[in-house]
N, C-alpha and C positions, 0 to 999 in steps of 0.2 A: 639651730636647724639640724635635724638628723640626716643621716646619709641618704635615706630613701627620699626625703623631701628635696635634698640637694639634687639628686638624680632626676626627680620629676621636674624641678625648675630648669635644669639644663636641657631636658627633653623639650620643654615648652619653648625655651629660647631658640633651640635649633629648629623646631617646627616653625617658629615665627620667621626665622631667616629664610627657610625654604619657601614659605608662603610669599614672602616679600621678594624673593629672588627673581621669579619669573615676572617680568614687568608688563608684558603684553597680554591682554585678555581677548577671548573670543569676541568677535563682533567689532573689534577696533580696526581703524584704518591707519596705515603707515604710508606716509609720503616719502619718496626717495628722491631728494634733490641732489643733482650732480651734473656731470659732464658726459662725454661719450662713453666712459667706462660704465656709468650708471645706465645710460640709454641702452647700451648693448646688454647690460645686466638684466634688463627687463624684456629684452627682445625674444628670448627663447627659454625653454624649460631648464636649460643648463646655466643660465645667467645668474649672477649672485642675487639679484632682487627676487627672482622667481624661486631660487633655492632657499632664501630666508623664509618666504611664505610657506613653501612645502615643508621646510624643517620645523616650523611652528606647528603646521598641521600634523606632522608625524608625532608631535607631543600633545595633541588634543586641542590646539589653539587655532581657530579658524579666523585669520586676519585677512584684510584686504589691502592690496598694494595700490598706491597712487604713483605711477611712474612720473618722474619729473626731471629726467636727465636730458640734456641737450648738448650735442656734439660741439666741442670747441669752447664751451662757456667757462667763464672765469667768475670770480667772486662778485664783481660789479654787475655782471649780467644776471647772475642768480638773484642778487638783491632786487634788481629791476623787475623781475618776473615772479617774485616770491608770492605776491598777493594773488596773481592769476593762476599760477601753477600749483600752489600749495594751500595758502590760507583760505581761499574761496571754496576749496573742496572739503574743508572742515575735518582734517585728519586728527587723530588722537596723538600720533607720533610723527616726527620727521627725522630721517637720517640725513646728515649733511656731509657730502663728499665733495670737497673743493680744495684746490691747491695745485694740482698737477699743471693745468694750463696757465695758472698765474705765474708759474716759474718757467715752464717749458717754452712759452711763447716769447721769451726774451724781452726785447724792447716793446713788444705789443702785450706783454704780460702786466701784472699788477704788483707794484713794489710792496714790500712787507708792511710798511706803515698804513698804506691804503687797504691792503688785504685785511689787516687787523680791524680797521674801522668797518669794512663791509661785512665781515663775518660776525662781528659783535652786533651790528644792526640786525642781521638775519636772525640771530639767536634771540635778541631782545624782542623783536616783533613777533616771533613765534610764541615765546613765553607769555607775552602780553595778550596773545589771542588764545591762550590756554593749551597750546600745542607743546607737548614734551619733545625735547630735542636729544638726539644721539649724535655726537660729533665723531666722524671717522677721520683718523689721520690719513693723509694722502699716501697712496701706494707709490711705488718707485718709478723713476723715469729711466728706463733701461735697467736691466737686472745687474747693476753694478753700483753698489752703495758708495764707492769711492769717487765716482765721477763728479764733476763740478755742479751739475744740475741737482743731483741728490744731496750734495753737501749744502747747497742753497735751500733746497726743500726742507732740510732738517730744521732750519730756523722757523719755517712756517709751521711745521708740525709741533715744535716746542711751544709755540704760541697756542695751538689748538689744545694741547694737553693742559696748559695753564688755564685757558678759558673754560674748559670743561669743569675744572674744579671750582673756579670762581662763580660760574653760573649754575652749578649743581646739575650739569648735564650728564647723561650716560656717555660713555666713551668706548669706542672700538678702536684699539691701537693697531690698525691694519698695516701700517708701515713696519712696526716691530714684528708683527706676525709674518709679513712677507719676507723680511730679512731672515727670520728663523727658518721659514719653510725653504728658502733658497739654500741656506747653509746645510740643511739636512739633505735636500735633493742632490746637492753637489757631492755629498759623501756616499749616497746610497743608490744613485741612478746614473746610467750612462747619459752623456750629454746629448740632447735632442738634435735632430738635423738642423733646425733653425737656430740652435744655440740658446734657446729660451726654455726654461723649465715651467714657468707659471703663466707666461704671456705668449701671444701670437707674434707680437712685433716689439716686445720690450716694454709696452705700456698697457695695451688692451688685453684683458684676461682671456686665457685659454681655460679648458676645463678645470685644471688643478688650481689656477688662480681664482676662478669664480668660487670654487669650494672653500678656498682659504678665506676669501672675503666674507662669504656667507657664514662660515663658522665664527669669524670675528664679530660679526653683527649679532649673531645669536648669543654669543658669550656676553656681549654688551647688554643684551636684553635679559641677562640673568640665567640663561640655561646652563646647567651643570654638566659635567662630563657624561653621565649616563644619558642625559637628554640629547647631547650632541651626538653620542653614538647612535641613538635612534634616528636622528636626522641623517647621518652618514649612510646608515643602512637603507633608509627609505629612498635616498637619492639614487642608489645603485640600480633601481628598477624603473626609473622615470624614463619613458620613451623620449628620444630626441635630444638628450642632454649632450651627446657627443656626435660629431660628424667626421667621416673619413674623407680624406682628399685623394682617394684612390683614382688612378687613371687607367682607362681601358684602351688598349691598342687594337683598333678595328681596321678592317678593309673598307674601302669606299662603298662596296656593295652592302656590307653590314650596316654602315652608317645610314645609307639610303633606306634600308629596310627598317631601321629603328625610327628614322624620321617619319616614315609612312605610318608605322604602328602608333607612334606618339600622336600623330594627327588624328588617327581613328579614335584614340582614347581622350583626345582634347587636352593634352598635357604636353610639357616640354620633354625633350629627350633626356635631359638631366634628371628630371623628376621620375621618368619611367625607369631609367637605369638605377637611380637611387633606391627606388622601392624594391627592385629586383635584387639589388645588392644587400639591402637590409634583410630580405627573406633568406638569401643565400648564407649570410653570416649566422642568422639564427639556426638554420639547418646545420651549418658546419659545427656550431657549438654543441649541438645535441648528439653528435657522433661520439 
């Protein structure tokens, strides 16, 4: 084989890798099975579920999300509702985010041996129904990898990595991504007022945590760095992805006047002030 033929062969192989790399196609449906992290991830445009869908869209893939996150749920409860919340809706894909509550809930949690059985049954039932599965390793319980909960959670995540290989599932190693993101943030950013870089309360994601999760899922779906960059750029201009907790100090008269104005507009005072604040911030940034 001459050099030109070898180069052509390499180009074809690389083209094949790229073509196979992006796993989700336009028109496909993705179910997101999980707990409160997933429920919140589907609740607003800045949640990781919504960011995954918009990140795919930024790369020309129009997929549909099937939100299936329920607050407080563990592996046994997800198994119980799998048919109703996922399989009956005929998705092409399902992402599985499960493990935080199994560990975090202590005595009300799910021991590792039972967790393994539950997760394996979930994957087996999905695959038997023709649903492709992406396993997400569980994110952290407080932003401290050294605590007892995260050390216990590490054994659950080790099982998930092994299962993904055994069952030929896609894998998004979000726990590893979260640890790496925290290490970088601690070196490059001042410590936030609440002490958390990626989460609001140590568990549930803030804006940076949702982006971290979404990028991990998109990588699991085969998007390469140039495609991830497109997603990140696209996310910057999505309205409503971040909220400010700014407080306004008012006189009683001002509050009464705002209350009356809000009643006229048939909205709450918070919504009225929020809209005005959004407009003021936009005007401020134009200066």
